[in-house]
C-alpha positions in Angstrom: -2.7 43.7 3.0 -1.5 40.0 4.2 -3.4 40.2 7.7 -6.4 41.1 5.8 -6.3 38.4 3.9 -5.2 35.7 6.5 -8.4 37.0 8.4 -11.0 35.1 9.6 -13.4 37.0 7.0 -11.1 35.5 4.1 -11.1 32.2 5.2 -14.8 32.2 5.4 -15.2 33.8 2.3 -12.4 31.3 1.0 -14.0 28.3 2.6 -18.0 28.8 1.5 -16.8 29.4 -1.6 -14.7 26.5 -2.0 -17.2 24.2 -0.4 -19.5 25.7 -2.8 -17.4 25.6 -5.7 -17.1 21.7 -4.9 -20.7 20.7 -4.7 -21.2 22.6 -8.0 -18.1 20.9 -9.9 -19.6 17.6 -8.2 -22.8 18.1 -9.5 -22.1 18.9 -12.8 -19.5 16.1 -13.2 -22.2 13.3 -11.7 -24.6 14.9 -14.3 -21.8 15.3 -17.3 -21.0 11.4 -16.3 -24.4 10.0 -15.7 -25.3 11.7 -18.8 -22.5 10.2 -20.8 -23.3 6.8 -19.3 -26.9 6.1 -20.5 -26.2 8.1 -23.8 -23.6 5.3 -24.5 -26.5 2.3 -23.4 -28.9 4.0 -25.1 -26.1 4.3 -28.2 -25.3 0.6 -27.8 -28.5 -0.4 -28.0 -29.8 1.4 -31.0 -26.1 0.3 -32.6 -26.7 -3.1 -32.2 -30.4 -2.9 -34.0 -29.2 -1.1 -36.8 -25.7 -3.2 -37.1 -28.6 -6.4 -37.0 -30.8 -5.0 -40.1 -27.8 -4.2 -42.0 -26.1 -7.5 -41.7 -29.3 -9.2 -42.1 -29.1 -7.3 -45.6 -25.9 -8.4 -46.2 -26.7 -12.0 -45.3 -29.6 -12.0 -47.5 -27.5 -11.3 -50.6 -24.9 -13.7 -49.5 -26.9 -17.0 -48.8 -28.7 -16.4 -51.9 -25.4 -16.9 -53.7 -24.1 -19.5 -51.6 -27.9 -21.5 -52.2 -27.2 -21.0 -55.9 -23.9 -21.9 -56.5 -25.0 -25.1 -53.6 -28.2 -26.1 -55.7 -25.8 -26.2 -59.2 -22.8 -28.0 -57.1 -25.7 -30.9 -56.2 -27.2 -30.8 -60.0 -23.7 -32.1 -61.2 -22.8 -34.2 -58.2 -26.1 -36.1 -58.9 -26.0 -36.1 -63.3 -23.1 -37.2 -65.2 -22.2 -33.6 -67.4 -19.4 -33.3 -69.3 -17.0 -30.2 -69.8 -18.9 -29.4 -72.7 -22.1 -29.2 -71.3 -21.0 -27.1 -68.1 -21.3 -23.5 -69.9 -24.8 -23.5 -70.6 -25.5 -24.8 -66.5 -23.1 -21.7 -65.7 -25.3 -19.2 -68.1 -28.7 -20.9 -67.0 -27.5 -20.0 -63.3 -26.6 -16.6 -63.7 -29.9 -15.3 -65.6 -31.8 -16.9 -62.5 -29.6 -15.5 -60.0 -29.4 -11.7 -60.9 -27.1 -10.8 -57.8 -24.3 -13.1 -59.0 -21.4 -11.0 -61.2 -20.0 -14.5 -62.6 -19.6 -18.0 -62.5 -16.8 -20.6 -63.2 -16.4 -24.1 -62.9 -12.6 -26.0 -62.4 -12.4 -29.0 -63.7 -9.7 -31.1 -62.2 -7.1 -32.2 -64.9 -8.0 -36.5 -63.9 -11.4 -35.9 -65.0 -10.6 -35.0 -68.3 -10.0 -36.4 -71.5 -6.8 -35.1 -71.8 -5.1 -34.8 -68.3 -2.6 -32.5 -69.4 -5.2 -30.0 -70.2 -6.7 -27.3 -68.4 -10.4 -26.5 -68.5 -12.4 -23.2 -66.4 -15.0 -21.5 -68.6 -15.7 -18.2 -66.7 -19.3 -16.6 -67.4 -19.8 -13.3 -65.9 -21.8 -10.0 -66.7 -20.4 -7.3 -69.1 -22.6 -3.8 -69.9 -25.9 -5.8 -69.6 -24.8 -8.6 -71.6 -23.7 -12.8 -70.5 -20.1 -13.3 -71.7 -17.6 -16.6 -71.8 -14.4 -16.5 -71.3 -11.3 -19.2 -70.8 -8.8 -16.4 -69.1 -8.7 -18.7 -66.1 -7.0 -21.7 -68.2 -4.4 -19.1 -69.2 -4.0 -18.3 -65.6 -3.3 -21.9 -64.4 -6.6 -21.8 -62.0 -5.2 -25.2 -59.9 -2.9 -22.8 -58.0 -5.5 -20.0 -57.2 -7.1 -19.3 -53.7 -10.2 -19.7 -55.3 -9.6 -23.6 -56.2 -6.6 -24.6 -54.2 -8.3 -23.5 -50.7 -11.5 -25.5 -51.0 -10.0 -28.5 -52.9 -7.3 -28.8 -49.7 -10.4 -28.3 -47.0 -12.3 -30.4 -48.9 -15.2 -27.3 -47.9 -16.9 -24.2 -49.2 -14.9 -21.3 -49.0 -15.1 -17.2 -49.5 -12.4 -16.0 -50.4 -11.0 -12.2 -50.1 -11.7 -9.6 -51.8 -9.8 -8.5 -55.0 -10.1 -6.9 -58.4 -10.0 -8.2 -61.3 -10.5 -11.5 -61.4 -9.2 -12.0 -65.3 -11.8 -11.2 -67.6 -10.9 -7.5 -67.6 -13.1 -7.0 -64.5 -12.3 -3.7 -62.6 -14.9 -3.9 -60.3 -14.5 -5.9 -56.2 -15.3 -9.1 -56.0 -15.4 -11.8 -53.7 -15.5 -15.3 -54.5 -17.7 -18.2 -53.0 -16.3 -21.6 -54.2 -17.2 -25.3 -52.8 -16.0 -28.5 -54.4 -17.7 -30.8 -57.0 -18.0 -34.3 -56.0 -18.8 -37.1 -58.2 -19.9 -41.0 -56.8 -18.4 -43.5 -58.2 -17.7 -47.6 -57.6 -15.0 -46.8 -55.2 -16.7 -43.9 -53.6 -16.8 -40.0 -54.3 -14.0 -38.5 -56.7 -13.8 -34.9 -56.8 -14.5 -33.3 -59.9 -13.6 -29.7 -60.0 -14.4 -26.4 -57.7 -17.3 -24.3 -58.8 -16.9 -20.5 -58.2 -19.5 -18.1 -58.2 -18.4 -14.5 -57.9 -20.7 -11.2 -56.7 -19.7 -7.5 -56.9 -19.1 -5.8 -53.8 -20.4 -2.6 -55.5 -23.5 -2.4 -54.7 -22.6 -3.3 -50.7 -20.0 -0.3 -50.6 -22.4 2.3 -52.6 -25.0 0.7 -49.7 -22.1 1.2 -46.8 -21.6 4.6 -47.8 -24.8 6.3 -47.4 -25.5 4.8 -44.3 -25.2 7.0 -41.7 -25.2 7.6 -38.2 -25.4 11.3 -36.2 -24.1 13.5 -38.7 -20.6 12.0 -39.8 -21.2 8.3 -38.4 -20.5 5.9 -41.1 -20.3 2.2 -40.9 -17.1 0.0 -42.2 -17.4 -3.7 -43.5 -13.9 -5.5 -42.4 -13.1 -8.9 -44.1 -11.3 -11.8 -42.0 -8.4 -11.0 -42.2 -8.9 -7.3 -41.3 -8.8 -5.7 -44.7 -10.8 -2.4 -45.3 -13.6 -3.6 -47.9 -16.0 -0.4 -47.2 -15.0 2.9 -45.7 -16.5 6.9 -46.8 -12.7 7.5 -47.5 -11.9 5.4 -50.9 -8.6 5.2 -50.4 -9.0 3.0 -47.5 -10.6 0.1 -49.4 -8.8 -3.0 -50.6 -5.4 -0.3 -49.9 -5.6 -0.3 -45.5 -6.3 -3.2 -43.1 -6.8 -2.8 -39.5 -3.2 -3.3 -38.5 -2.1 -0.9 -41.2 -4.3 1.5 -40.0 -3.0 0.5 -36.4 1.0 0.8 -37.2 0.7 4.1 -38.2 -0.5 5.3 -34.1 3.2 4.6 -33.0 2.6 3.7 -29.0 -0.9 3.1 -29.3 0.0 0.8 -31.9 0.1 -2.1 -29.8 -3.6 -1.4 -28.1 -5.1 -1.0 -31.5 -3.9 -4.1 -32.7 -5.6 -6.1 -30.2 -8.9 -3.8 -30.8 -8.4 -5.1 -34.3 -8.1 -9.0 -33.3 -10.8 -8.1 -31.2 -13.3 -7.1 -34.0 -12.5 -9.9 -36.5 -12.9 -12.5 -34.2 -16.5 -13.8 -35.4 -18.2 -11.9 -31.7 -20.4 -8.6 -31.4 -19.6 -6.3 -29.4 -18.7 -2.4 -28.2 -15.5 -0.3 -28.2 -15.1 2.9 -26.9 -12.6 5.6 -27.7 -10.5 4.1 -30.4 -8.9 6.3 -33.4 -9.0 2.9 -35.4 -10.8 4.2 -38.3 -9.3 8.2 -38.7 -11.5 9.8 -35.6 -11.5 9.3 -32.1 -14.9 7.4 -31.8 -17.3 4.5 -30.6 -17.5 1.5 -32.6 -20.2 -1.1 -32.4 -19.4 -4.3 -34.4 -20.9 -7.7 -35.4 -20.2 -10.9 -37.2 -22.1 -11.8 -41.1 -21.9 -15.5 -40.3 -22.0 -16.4 -44.0 -18.9 -14.5 -44.9 -16.7 -14.5 -41.6 -16.6 -10.6 -42.6 -17.3 -7.9 -39.2 -20.0 -4.9 -39.6 -18.7 -2.0 -37.4 -20.2 1.0 -37.3 -18.1 4.3 -36.0 -19.8 6.7 -34.1 -17.3 9.9 -33.8 -16.9 11.3 -30.0 -16.9 14.8 -30.8 -20.5 14.7 -32.3 -21.7 11.6 -29.8 -21.3 14.1 -26.5 -21.2 17.7 -28.4 -25.6 18.3 -26.7 -24.2 16.6 -23.3 -21.1 19.0 -23.6 -22.9 22.1 -24.9 -25.7 21.3 -21.8 -22.6 20.6 -19.2 -21.3 24.5 -20.5 -24.5 25.6 -20.1 -24.5 24.6 -16.2 -21.6 25.4 -15.9 -22.2 29.1 -16.9 -25.3 29.8 -14.7 -24.0 27.8 -11.8 -20.5 30.1 -11.9 -22.7 33.6 -11.7 -24.6 31.8 -8.8 -21.3 31.1 -7.6 -20.4 34.8 -7.7 -23.8 35.9 -6.6 -23.1 33.8 -3.3 -19.4 35.4 -3.3 -21.0 39.1 -2.8 -23.4 37.8 0.1 -20.5 36.2 2.2 -18.3 38.9 1.7 -20.8 41.2 2.8 -21.7 38.9 6.0 -18.2 38.4 6.6 -16.9 41.8 7.3 -20.2 42.2 9.4 -18.5 39.9 11.7 -14.9 40.6 11.2 -14.5 44.0 12.1 -15.3 44.0 15.9 -13.0 40.6 15.9 -10.4 42.8 14.4 -10.8 45.5 17.1 -11.1 42.9 20.1 -8.0 40.9 18.1 -6.3 44.8 19.0 -6.9 44.8 22.5 -6.2 41.6 23.6 -3.0 41.8 21.8 -2.4 44.8 24.3 -3.6 42.2 27.1 -0.8 39.8 25.9 2.2 42.1 26.1 0.9 42.7 29.5 -1.1 45.7 29.7 -4.2 44.8 31.7 -5.7 48.0 31.5 -6.0 48.0 27.5 -9.9 48.9 26.6 -12.1 46.2 25.3 -14.3 47.1 22.3 -18.2 48.1 23.5 -20.7 45.6 23.4 -23.8 46.8 21.0 -25.0 43.8 20.0 -26.2 40.2 22.4 -24.3 38.2 19.4 -21.5 35.7 19.8 -19.4 38.8 19.4 -20.8 40.4 22.6 -20.2 37.3 24.2 -17.1 36.8 23.5 -15.8 40.2 24.3 -17.7 40.0 27.7 -15.4 36.8 28.0 -12.5 38.6 27.5 -12.7 40.8 30.5 -13.7 38.0 32.8 -10.4 36.4 31.1 -8.6 39.3 31.9 -9.4 39.4 35.6 -9.2 35.7 35.8 -5.6 36.3 34.0 -4.3 39.1 36.4 -5.1 36.6 39.6 -3.2 33.4 37.5 -0.5 35.5 36.9 0.0 36.0 40.9 -0.6 33.0 41.8 1.8 31.6 39.5 4.6 33.3 40.3 4.3 31.9 44.1 3.9 28.3 42.7 6.8 29.1 40.6 8.9 30.0 44.0 8.0 27.3 45.6 8.8 24.7 42.7 12.5 26.5 42.5 12.7 25.9 46.4 11.2 22.1 46.1 14.1 21.7 43.3 16.8 22.7 45.0 16.0 20.7 48.3 15.9 17.9 45.7 18.9 18.6 44.4 20.2 19.1 48.1 18.7 15.5 49.0 20.5 14.3 46.2 23.9 15.2 47.4 23.1 13.8 50.2 21.4 10.3 49.8 25.0 9.8 47.3 26.9 11.4 49.9 26.1 8.7 52.4 26.7 5.5 49.8 30.4 4.7 50.1 33.1 6.0 47.8 36.0 4.8 48.4 37.4 1.4 46.6 38.8 -0.3 46.9 37.0 -0.4 50.5 40.1 -0.5 52.4 42.9 0.4 50.6 46.7 -1.5 50.2 44.8 -5.0 50.4 44.9 -7.1 48.2 43.1 -10.2 49.3 39.9 -8.9 47.4 38.6 -6.2 45.1 35.1 -4.5 45.0 33.4 -2.0 42.9 30.2 -0.3 42.6 28.4 2.2 40.8 24.9 3.6 40.9 22.4 5.7 38.5 19.6 7.1 39.8 16.1 7.4 37.5 15.1 10.9 39.1 16.8 13.5 41.2 16.5 11.1 44.6 15.6 7.3 44.2 15.6 3.7 46.8 18.5 2.0 45.4 21.6 1.3 47.9 24.5 -0.7 48.2 27.3 -0.3 51.3 29.9 -2.4 52.6 31.9 -2.7 55.6 34.5 -4.6 57.6 32.6 -6.8 60.6 36.2 -7.8 61.9 40.1 -8.1 60.9 38.9 -11.1 58.5 35.6 -10.7 57.3 33.7 -7.9 55.0 30.1 -7.4 54.6 28.3 -6.2 51.7 25.0 -5.7 50.5 22.7 -4.4 47.6 19.2 -3.0 48.2 16.1 -1.5 46.1 13.0 0.3 47.9 9.4 -0.1 46.5 8.9 3.1 45.0 10.1 6.0 43.8 11.0 9.3 44.9 11.3 11.2 48.1 9.2 8.2 50.0 11.5 5.9 49.0 14.8 8.1 49.5 13.7 8.0 53.1 12.8 4.5 53.7 16.5 3.5 52.1 18.0 5.7 54.6 16.2 3.9 57.3 17.3 0.8 55.9 21.0 1.8 55.4 21.1 2.9 58.5 19.4 -0.2 60.3 21.3 -2.6 58.4 24.9 -0.7 59.4 23.5 -0.3 63.3 22.4 -4.1 63.1 25.6 -5.9 62.0 27.4 -4.2 65.0 26.2 -7.8 66.9 24.7 -9.7 64.7 27.5 -12.0 62.6 25.5 -13.4 59.7 23.9 -12.0 57.2 20.5 -14.0 58.4 20.4 -12.8 61.6 20.8 -9.0 60.5 18.1 -9.1 57.4 16.3 -11.3 60.5 16.6 -8.4 63.1 16.0 -5.6 60.3 13.5 -7.0 58.9 11.3 -6.7 62.9 12.4 -3.5 62.9 11.1 -1.9 59.8 7.6 -4.3 59.5 7.0 -3.0 63.4 6.1 0.8 62.3 5.5 -0.1 58.8 2.2 2.8 58.1 2.8 3.5 54.5 3.2 -0.4 53.6 6.9 -0.2 51.8 9.2 -2.8 51.6 12.7 -3.4 50.5 14.5 -6.3 48.4 18.0 -6.8 50.5 21.0 -9.4 49.2 23.7 -9.3 52.0 27.0 -11.4 51.6 30.0 -12.1 54.7 33.5 -12.8 53.0 35.9 -14.6 55.2 39.6 -12.7 53.4 41.1 -15.6 54.8 39.4 -18.7 53.3 37.0 -17.4 50.2 34.2 -18.4 52.5 30.7 -16.5 51.4 28.1 -16.6 53.7 25.1 -15.3 52.3 21.2 -14.3 52.4 18.8 -12.8 50.0 15.3 -10.9 50.9 14.2 -11.1 47.4 15.9 -9.5 45.9 17.2 -10.4 41.9 19.7 -13.6 41.8 23.4 -12.7 41.8 25.8 -13.9 39.2 28.7 -16.2 40.0 31.9 -15.9 37.3 34.2 -18.6 37.9 37.9 -18.2 36.8 37.7 -19.0 33.4 34.8 -16.3 32.7 31.6 -18.2 32.2 28.5 -17.0 34.8 26.1 -18.8 36.4 23.3 -17.6 39.2 24.0 -18.3 42.3 22.4 -21.0 44.1 19.9 -19.7 46.1 16.2 -18.8 46.4 15.1 -15.8 47.3 13.4 -15.3 50.6 10.5 -13.0 51.8 11.2 -9.1 51.6 12.1 -6.6 54.2 9.2 -4.8 56.0 6.3 -6.8 54.8 5.8 -9.1 57.6 6.9 -9.0 61.4 8.4 -13.0 62.4 10.5 -13.4 59.3 13.5 -15.5 60.2 15.7 -15.6 57.4 18.5 -18.6 56.6 21.9 -18.2 55.2 23.4 -20.4 52.7 27.2 -20.5 52.0 30.3 -21.2 49.2 33.5 -20.9 48.9 35.5 -19.0 46.8 38.3 -19.8 44.6 41.1 -17.0 43.9 39.8 -15.1 40.7 36.3 -16.3 40.8 33.7 -13.0 41.2 30.2 -12.0 42.6 27.8 -9.6 40.6 25.2 -7.7 42.3 22.7 -5.7 40.8 19.3 -4.4 40.7 16.0 -4.4 38.6 17.1 -1.6 36.6 19.2 -3.5 34.7 16.9 -6.2 33.7 13.9 -4.5 33.4 15.3 -1.6 31.5 13.4 -1.1 28.0 14.2 0.1 24.9 11.9 1.5 22.2 10.1 -1.7 21.3 9.2 -2.3 24.8 11.6 -5.1 24.6 13.6 -6.0 28.3 17.4 -6.4 28.7 16.3 -9.4 30.8 18.3 -12.0 33.2 19.0 -14.0 29.7 20.6 -11.0 28.0 22.6 -10.2 31.2 24.1 -13.7 31.5 25.0 -13.5 27.5 26.6 -9.8 28.1 28.9 -11.4 30.9 29.9 -14.7 29.0 30.6 -13.1 25.5 32.1 -9.5 26.8 35.0 -10.8 29.8 37.0 -7.8 31.7 39.8 -7.9 33.3 38.9 -5.9 36.2 36.0 -5.1 38.1 36.3 -1.3 37.0 35.8 -2.2 33.5 33.2 -5.3 33.9 30.7 -2.5 35.8 31.8 0.3 32.5 31.1 -2.5 30.3 27.3 -3.4 31.6 26.2 0.1 32.3 27.3 1.1 28.7 25.1 -2.1 27.2 22.0 -1.3 29.1 21.8 2.5 27.9 22.6 1.3 24.4 19.9 -1.1 24.7 17.5 1.1 26.1 18.5 3.9 22.9 16.2 7.0 23.6 13.9 5.4 26.3 13.6 7.8 29.3 15.1 5.7 32.4 12.1 4.4 34.5 14.4 2.9 37.3 18.1 3.2 39.7 20.6 1.3 38.2 23.2 -0.3 40.5 26.0 -2.6 40.3 28.2 -4.0 42.9 31.0 -6.4 41.9 33.9 -8.3 44.3 36.6 -10.4 43.5 37.9 -12.7 45.9 41.9 -12.8 45.2 43.6 -14.9 48.1 44.1 -15.0 51.7 45.4 -12.2 53.8 44.5 -10.1 57.1 42.1 -7.4 56.9 42.0 -4.2 59.5 39.4 -1.7 59.5 41.2 1.6 59.8 38.6 2.8 62.2 36.5 0.1 63.7 35.0 -3.0 62.8 31.8 -1.4 61.2 31.7 1.9 60.9 34.5 2.2 58.4 
């Protein structure tokens, strides 16, 4: 069951269905998104127009109240009228402006006949009549907001809506009040505050009847965020935008920011807000004459109901089409997978070594038939390849065995006796080599030239592998045989170069540093044929490069004459020879170990003997390289001069 489900037919069905479902889902999502965006854009345009019309209707009433009040105030400013003359004027203004609910004139005590008096007649409508009240005087109107705020600011102000101004009124009222002044010889003086009340019942009733969609509504908000009109009458003057925001817990901070935006005096559109009791989109616009804000609320569920229904219908049709496509793909996949399953069974037997396993009969000249014929050809080629592979494997094993023997032979020709001459204390010499491959081109050697002088050298052949190993053996043999008749390192290298360059069709070369140490005096004569500069370590442990520029490599050109240099080693001084496998060792960041790092290591980690010195250097190089494969042979040779004494070979002057 699991094998059938994981077969090519199942994968084909799943892939096609996944692709179709992805395209269908993306198409539905794009349609839904674009429809929502288009609807929101049209909604904003429509809401802007409707809110503008509603704001203008409110503005007309508020502006008429303002103009009536300002007209009366200008009359009081230009004509000297006593406190007893104000009531008829207030009645007259109320009769001429039916939108006014009441008017009051609060006098400054300083302009009254008796400064300790309070005079504030209030004319208002009740039951179709215009009545007069002096209840404001009893409330000490001087400390009321309608009086005190315009008096202190020196300009007209709309008050926050409130209930019961003081004449038994229970309606929702908003007051427009402005300072009244009169010209005097000393300038203008304030004689009082003229206030006009407007009942907001008509406004709340009109907004309550305003409808958008089926359940949308309009909300009137004061400049401080108080709810002045709402379908839920419990909200009116009992809730504010900020109290509604606080009721939403974790969303309170974001909703408070939306509330501040709504009463900022600008128009705009807010999406996805629960501030008004339902998740909705809200368009808001300011009523400039009163600093109020009109908000039109569009419930989100109702707003997108048609779009969601159309999207669900499209999804249903798409799902039915997806099921139909599934049936078609299943039939096609089965017609493809059945012959492939038979072919897979046959190839499994072939993979297990049964090359006589029959392949399915080719019935159609389609891709499956071509594949079957290809498997038949592959079976024949596979038989031949296995036979060839057996032969090649045997040859490779033979070559690897021969390389292992060659490695043993190469390592056996290098000196392994340390110190080079037992029971001698005039000097000490140590060396090691770590090949990068089975065989390599690095080598070192040392042998006495006579009873007082020791010849030592280190070399690096160009290239890798067997050719480098053969060239190394030839070079080592030539150097040692030449040293029998040549006493100085320059003469030795000159003769060896002549031999190597005379018949060097492969253009191979070798770098060599050759030195001769006189054990009696510590005199060191040396010649450098293109090799890395050795390091001289003083008795104080401080390393420095050995003087003398490298000369031409061996084997490059015939007729080269090499020159020697010399110095005298003091007892305790050491000479370190190395190949470029040390300084050119690389780490994972493709950085070289470098000659500078070699010098720093020798200076910072002095060793008491040569064995410890070479072991420390090898460990530092390998630690620096880390997991990076070794790319070149690593060869080290160190010699330390200790003092005078005779040196005698156990065999001959050269072959030790």
